[in-house]
C-alpha positions as CSV (number, residue, x, y, z in Angstrom):
1,M,76.8,116.1,59.4
2,S,77.8,118.5,56.6
3,I,81.5,119.8,56.2
4,E,82.0,123.4,56.1
5,P,82.6,124.6,52.6
6,D,85.5,126.9,53.7
7,L,87.2,124.0,55.2
8,I,86.9,122.0,52.0
9,H,88.2,125.0,49.9
10,F,91.1,125.5,52.3
11,V,92.1,121.9,52.1
12,I,92.0,122.0,48.3
13,T,94.1,125.1,48.3
14,V,96.9,123.6,50.5
15,A,96.9,120.4,48.7
16,F,97.3,121.9,45.4
17,S,99.8,124.4,46.5
18,F,101.9,121.7,48.2
19,L,101.8,119.4,45.1
20,V,103.0,122.3,43.0
21,G,105.8,122.9,45.3
22,L,107.0,119.3,45.0
23,E,106.7,119.7,41.2
24,V,108.8,122.8,41.3
25,K,111.3,121.0,43.5
26,T,111.5,118.2,40.9
27,Y,111.9,120.7,38.1
28,R,114.8,122.4,40.1
29,I,116.6,119.0,40.6
30,E,116.2,118.0,36.8
31,Y,116.9,121.3,35.1
32,H,118.7,123.6,37.7
33,S,120.5,121.2,39.9
34,D,123.3,123.8,40.3
35,S,121.1,126.7,41.5
36,S,120.1,125.5,45.0
37,T,121.9,128.5,46.6
38,Y,119.6,131.2,44.7
39,F,116.4,129.3,44.0
40,F,113.3,131.1,44.9
41,G,110.7,128.9,46.5
42,S,110.2,125.4,47.8
43,A,107.3,123.0,48.6
44,R,106.9,124.7,52.0
45,T,107.2,128.2,50.6
46,L,104.6,127.7,47.9
47,T,102.3,126.0,50.3
48,F,102.6,129.0,52.6
49,V,101.9,131.3,49.4
50,G,98.7,129.3,48.8
51,I,97.5,129.7,52.4
52,L,98.2,133.4,52.3
53,G,96.1,133.8,49.0
54,F,93.2,131.9,50.7
55,L,93.3,133.9,54.0
56,F,93.8,137.4,52.6
57,Y,91.2,137.0,49.9
58,K,88.7,135.6,52.6
59,I,89.4,138.7,54.8
60,D,88.3,141.2,52.1
61,P,86.8,139.5,49.0
62,V,85.2,142.7,47.9
63,H,88.0,145.4,47.8
64,L,90.9,143.0,47.9
65,L,93.1,145.3,49.8
66,P,94.8,142.8,52.0
67,Y,95.1,140.3,49.1
68,T,96.7,143.0,46.9
69,A,99.1,144.1,49.6
70,V,100.5,140.6,50.1
71,L,100.8,140.2,46.3
72,L,102.8,143.4,45.9
73,S,105.0,142.3,48.9
74,L,105.7,138.8,47.3
75,T,106.6,140.7,44.1
76,V,109.1,143.0,45.9
77,L,110.7,140.0,47.6
78,F,111.0,138.3,44.1
79,A,112.4,141.5,42.6
80,I,115.2,141.5,45.2
81,F,115.9,137.7,44.4
82,Y,115.7,138.4,40.7
83,R,118.5,141.0,40.9
84,T,120.7,138.1,42.2
85,K,119.6,136.0,39.3
86,V,120.5,138.6,36.8
87,E,123.9,138.9,38.3
88,R,124.4,135.2,37.8
89,K,123.3,135.4,34.1
90,S,119.9,134.0,34.7
91,Q,116.8,136.0,33.6
92,S,113.9,133.6,34.0
93,I,110.8,134.6,35.6
94,L,109.0,131.3,35.3
95,L,109.0,130.4,38.9
96,F,107.5,133.9,39.8
97,V,104.7,133.1,37.4
98,V,104.3,129.6,39.1
99,M,104.1,131.3,42.6
100,L,101.4,133.9,41.2
101,C,99.4,130.9,40.0
102,V,99.7,129.2,43.5
103,Y,98.6,132.5,45.2
104,A,95.5,132.4,43.0
105,F,94.5,128.9,44.3
106,G,92.7,130.5,47.2
107,P,90.3,132.8,45.3
108,L,89.8,130.2,42.7
109,T,88.7,127.5,45.1
110,Q,86.1,129.9,46.7
111,I,84.7,131.4,43.5
112,Y,84.8,128.7,41.0
113,P,83.9,125.0,40.9
114,L,86.7,122.5,41.6
115,W,87.4,121.9,37.9
116,M,89.1,125.5,37.7
117,P,91.9,125.2,40.3
118,A,92.2,121.5,39.2
119,L,92.7,122.6,35.6
120,L,95.2,125.2,36.7
121,F,97.2,122.7,38.7
122,V,97.3,120.2,35.7
123,L,98.4,123.0,33.5
124,I,101.2,123.9,35.8
125,V,102.5,120.5,36.1
126,F,102.2,119.8,32.4
127,I,103.9,123.1,31.3
128,L,106.9,122.5,33.8
129,N,107.5,119.0,32.5
130,A,107.0,120.0,28.8
131,R,110.2,122.2,28.5
132,H,112.1,120.0,26.1
133,A,109.0,119.0,24.0
134,I,108.0,122.7,23.8
135,H,111.6,123.7,22.8
136,R,111.7,121.1,20.0
137,F,108.3,122.3,18.7
138,T,109.3,126.0,18.7
139,L,112.4,125.2,16.8
140,G,110.6,123.5,13.8
141,I,107.6,125.9,13.9
142,N,106.9,128.2,10.9
143,T,106.0,131.5,12.4
144,Y,104.4,132.7,9.1
145,E,101.7,130.0,9.3
146,F,100.7,131.0,12.9
147,E,100.7,134.7,11.8
148,T,98.3,133.5,9.2
149,L,96.3,131.8,11.9
150,G,96.3,135.0,13.9
151,K,95.0,136.9,10.9
152,M,92.1,134.4,10.6
153,V,91.3,134.5,14.1
154,L,91.1,138.2,13.8
155,L,88.9,138.2,10.9
156,S,86.6,135.7,12.4
157,A,86.4,137.3,15.7
158,V,86.0,140.9,14.4
159,I,84.4,140.7,11.0
160,L,82.2,137.7,11.5
161,P,80.0,139.3,14.2
162,L,79.6,142.4,12.0
163,L,78.3,140.6,9.0
164,P,74.4,140.7,8.5
165,D,72.7,137.5,9.5
166,K,70.0,137.8,6.8
167,E,69.9,137.3,3.2
168,V,71.1,140.4,1.2
169,V,71.3,139.0,-2.3
170,R,68.2,137.5,-4.0
171,Y,70.0,134.6,-5.7
172,I,72.1,133.6,-2.6
173,P,69.9,131.7,-0.1
174,L,72.4,132.2,2.9
175,S,73.4,135.4,4.8
176,P,76.9,136.7,4.6
177,F,77.3,135.7,8.3
178,K,76.5,132.0,7.5
179,I,78.7,131.9,4.3
180,W,81.6,133.2,6.2
181,L,81.0,131.0,9.2
182,A,81.0,127.9,6.8
183,V,84.3,129.2,5.4
184,V,85.8,129.5,9.0
185,V,84.6,126.0,10.0
186,I,85.9,124.3,6.9
187,S,89.1,126.2,7.3
188,A,89.5,125.1,10.9
189,I,89.0,121.4,10.1
190,S,91.6,121.5,7.2
191,Y,94.0,123.5,9.4
192,G,93.8,120.9,12.2
193,G,94.8,118.2,9.8
194,Y,97.4,120.3,8.2
195,I,99.1,121.1,11.7
196,A,99.0,117.6,12.7
197,Q,100.6,116.3,9.5
198,K,103.3,119.1,9.4
199,Y,104.3,119.5,13.1
200,F,103.1,116.6,15.2
201,F,103.6,113.7,12.7
202,P,106.3,114.8,10.4
203,S,108.2,112.0,8.6
204,K,106.4,109.4,10.6
205,G,106.1,107.1,7.7
206,Y,104.0,106.9,4.5
207,F,100.9,105.3,5.8
208,L,100.5,107.8,8.6
209,T,101.0,110.6,6.0
210,G,98.0,109.3,4.1
211,V,95.9,108.9,7.0
212,I,96.6,112.3,8.6
213,G,96.6,114.0,5.1
214,G,93.1,112.6,4.4
215,T,91.7,114.9,7.2
216,Y,93.2,117.8,5.5
217,S,93.0,117.1,1.7
218,S,92.9,113.7,0.3
219,T,93.4,115.0,-3.2
220,A,96.6,116.9,-2.2
221,T,97.9,113.8,-0.2
222,T,97.2,111.6,-3.3
223,V,99.3,114.0,-5.6
224,V,102.3,114.2,-3.2
225,L,102.4,110.4,-2.4
226,A,102.1,109.5,-6.1
227,G,104.9,111.9,-7.0
228,K,107.0,110.3,-4.2
229,L,106.4,107.0,-5.7
230,K,107.4,108.1,-9.2
231,T,111.0,108.9,-8.0
232,M,111.4,105.4,-6.3
233,G,110.7,101.7,-7.1
234,K,107.4,100.0,-6.5
235,N,106.3,100.4,-2.9
236,S,103.1,98.9,-1.6
237,V,103.2,101.2,1.5
238,I,102.8,104.2,-0.4
239,E,100.1,102.7,-2.4
240,S,98.3,101.8,0.9
241,A,98.8,105.4,2.0
242,I,97.1,106.7,-1.1
243,I,94.1,104.5,-0.5
244,A,94.1,105.4,3.3
245,A,93.8,109.1,2.4
246,T,90.7,108.5,0.4
247,S,89.2,106.3,3.0
248,V,89.7,109.0,5.8
249,M,87.9,111.4,3.4
250,Y,84.6,109.7,4.0
251,I,85.0,110.3,7.8
252,R,85.8,113.8,7.2
253,L,82.7,114.4,5.1
254,I,80.5,112.8,7.8
255,A,82.0,115.3,10.3
256,V,81.4,118.3,8.0
257,A,77.8,117.1,7.4
258,A,77.2,116.7,11.2
259,I,78.2,120.4,11.8
260,F,75.9,121.8,9.1
261,N,73.1,119.3,8.6
262,L,72.7,116.5,11.2
263,S,70.0,114.6,9.4
264,V,72.3,114.3,6.3
265,A,75.2,113.2,8.5
266,K,73.0,110.4,9.9
267,T,72.0,109.2,6.4
268,L,75.6,109.2,5.3
269,A,76.9,107.5,8.4
270,V,76.2,104.0,7.4
271,P,77.4,104.1,3.6
272,F,80.3,106.3,4.3
273,V,81.6,104.3,7.4
274,A,81.3,101.1,5.4
275,L,83.2,102.5,2.4
276,S,85.9,103.9,4.7
277,L,86.4,100.6,6.4
278,A,86.6,98.8,3.1
279,G,89.2,101.2,1.9
280,L,91.3,100.9,5.1
281,A,91.0,97.2,5.1
282,L,92.4,97.2,1.5
283,S,95.1,99.7,2.4
284,L,96.2,97.6,5.4
285,L,96.5,94.5,3.0
286,F,98.8,96.7,0.9
287,F,100.8,97.8,4.0
288,R,101.3,94.4,5.4
289,S,102.5,92.9,2.1
290,E,105.7,95.0,2.2
291,R,107.8,96.5,5.0
292,E,107.9,100.2,5.0
293,R,111.2,101.6,3.4
294,E,113.1,104.3,4.8
295,G,112.1,107.7,3.6
296,S,109.7,110.6,4.3
297,V,107.3,112.6,2.5
298,D,107.9,116.2,2.0
299,Y,104.3,117.3,2.5
300,V,104.2,120.7,0.9
301,D,100.9,122.4,0.3
302,K,99.3,125.8,0.8
303,N,98.2,126.7,4.3
304,P,94.4,126.4,4.3
305,L,94.1,129.5,6.5
306,E,95.8,131.7,3.9
307,L,93.5,134.7,3.5
308,G,93.6,134.3,-0.3
309,T,92.7,130.7,0.0
310,A,89.8,131.4,2.4
311,L,88.5,134.2,0.0
312,L,88.8,131.8,-3.0
313,F,86.8,129.3,-1.0
314,A,84.1,131.7,-0.1
315,L,83.8,132.8,-3.7
316,L,83.5,129.2,-4.8
317,F,81.0,128.4,-2.1
318,V,78.7,131.3,-3.3
319,V,79.2,130.4,-7.0
320,M,78.2,126.8,-6.2
321,M,75.3,127.8,-4.3
322,V,74.0,130.0,-7.0
323,L,74.6,127.3,-9.7
324,T,73.0,124.6,-7.5
325,Q,70.0,126.8,-7.0
326,F,69.7,127.5,-10.8
327,V,70.2,123.8,-11.8
328,S,67.6,122.8,-9.1
329,K,64.9,125.1,-10.5
330,E,65.5,124.4,-14.1
331,Y,66.4,120.8,-14.3
332,G,65.3,119.3,-11.0
333,S,66.8,116.3,-9.2
334,G,68.2,114.8,-12.4
335,G,70.1,118.0,-13.2
336,L,71.5,118.1,-9.6
337,R,72.8,114.6,-10.0
338,V,74.7,115.5,-13.2
339,L,76.0,118.7,-11.4
340,S,77.1,116.6,-8.4
341,F,79.0,114.2,-10.7
342,L,80.7,117.2,-12.5
343,A,81.5,119.1,-9.2
344,G,83.4,115.9,-8.0
345,F,86.2,116.7,-10.6
346,T,86.9,120.0,-8.7
347,D,87.3,120.9,-5.0
348,I,84.0,119.1,-3.6
349,D,84.1,121.2,-0.3
350,P,82.3,124.2,-1.7
351,F,79.8,122.1,-3.4
352,V,79.1,119.9,-0.5
353,L,78.7,123.0,1.8
354,S,76.3,124.5,-0.7
355,L,74.1,121.3,-0.6
356,L,74.2,121.1,3.3
357,T,73.4,124.8,3.9
358,G,71.1,125.7,1.0
359,K,67.4,125.2,0.4
360,Y,66.8,123.6,-3.0
361,G,63.4,121.8,-2.6
362,V,65.0,118.5,-1.9
363,D,65.0,116.4,1.3
364,S,68.0,115.2,3.3
365,V,67.9,111.8,1.6
366,E,68.3,113.5,-1.8
367,V,71.0,115.7,-0.4
368,S,72.9,112.7,0.9
369,S,72.6,110.9,-2.5
370,L,74.2,114.1,-4.2
371,V,77.0,114.2,-1.7
372,M,77.8,110.6,-2.4
373,I,77.8,111.1,-6.1
374,A,80.2,114.1,-5.7
375,A,82.4,112.1,-3.4
376,G,82.5,109.1,-5.9
377,S,83.4,111.3,-8.9
378,N,86.1,113.0,-6.8
379,N,87.6,109.5,-6.2
380,L,87.7,109.0,-10.0
381,L,89.7,112.2,-10.1
382,K,92.2,111.2,-7.7
383,A,92.6,107.8,-9.4
384,F,93.5,109.8,-12.4
385,Y,95.9,112.0,-10.4
386,A,97.6,108.9,-9.0
387,I,98.3,107.5,-12.5
388,W,99.4,110.9,-13.9
389,F,101.7,111.9,-11.1
390,G,103.0,108.4,-10.2
391,G,102.9,106.6,-13.5
392,I,100.6,103.7,-14.4
393,R,103.0,100.9,-13.5
394,K,103.6,102.1,-10.1
395,T,100.1,103.2,-9.0
396,V,97.7,100.9,-11.1
397,R,96.7,99.0,-8.0
398,S,96.0,102.0,-5.8
399,A,94.4,104.0,-8.6
400,A,92.1,101.0,-9.3
401,A,91.2,100.6,-5.6
402,I,90.3,104.3,-5.4
403,A,88.3,104.2,-8.7
404,V,86.3,101.1,-7.4
405,L,85.6,103.0,-4.2
406,G,84.4,105.9,-6.3
407,L,82.1,103.8,-8.4
408,A,80.7,102.0,-5.5
409,T,80.0,105.3,-3.8
410,I,78.3,106.6,-6.9
411,V,76.1,103.5,-7.4
412,W,75.2,103.5,-3.7
413,G,74.2,107.1,-4.0
414,L,72.1,106.5,-7.1
415,T,70.3,103.3,-6.0
416,F,70.3,102.8,-2.3
417,I,70.0,106.2,-0.7
């Protein structure tokens, strides 16, 4: 015996509407305990609102005249109630918005799969309970950075589809569309780590700074942590954080490779995971040797979604692609290995992207080898930075650990790939 679909949809609508009503009641008790005399809606009211939405959508699902009429009637009722709220110095329309969401349960359950009304229900519950967390987050937020994010989304959504998806320059083996797409992907990965570091895990300890910073920029994290170490006494925790940032870099490179060249990512998975685990194990030894002292890291660096930064990255990406193609034709695999080693002493992302997306007459195994060489020499650069910005006496152990990881990466890339 099969159950009528309309009955299932109706039960789901009533259940979600009632549960939202209970959540609203809890919200009122917790945040507006003194407003019971002028509070709009209750568990019963919102349940009936959900039922009305279901029934009047069912009556005319094409023109939606009854559904719209009831919606307007509810809006007028809330307007009358809202006038009372204004007189009592309260202007929030949050509960009216919740009522609109409940009114939409009926159509949603009939038009879409269960996950859609369920997702709406979860979001309502989450947002109602996240008042304090959202307030704290907005107080510490830098609006300029999100303005930058908005610009980047605009550029990606508007300009990216307009770029030609075919090669337009003879010496550049990628179309403008794919070049800018690569820039957007790398910027998004870096921006995710940057936001996590700055807003979700600020001042959470040196070690966590190193781990999260490694997803954004292990080089910048090394410089900041080494500079912090220079201003204080010897601290094994900061040294462990410096090593952790480089260890996480390996995982980041696997993720980047998986996006642009899955076969290279598969080849890099074993050596990079092994090197990452080795580095993390060593960093944990440093971490456990000394309790974390009080203090925080002022992690200051450029937003990776700055338009100028993105354009510079795109320029470096194109330059590296042209240079890699030239070296490949003129000097073969030996020249590419030398170029990989030298590229590691710069920002390796443009070079790694050029290897992952270009066509240079080398197979995925050779590309993996070149990526490992570049990552290894970049570790040597970070070891130098650690000593330069932190002082040799305070960073000798962490610098040595990074250098050993770098040399191991280079040797592995040259011999075992």
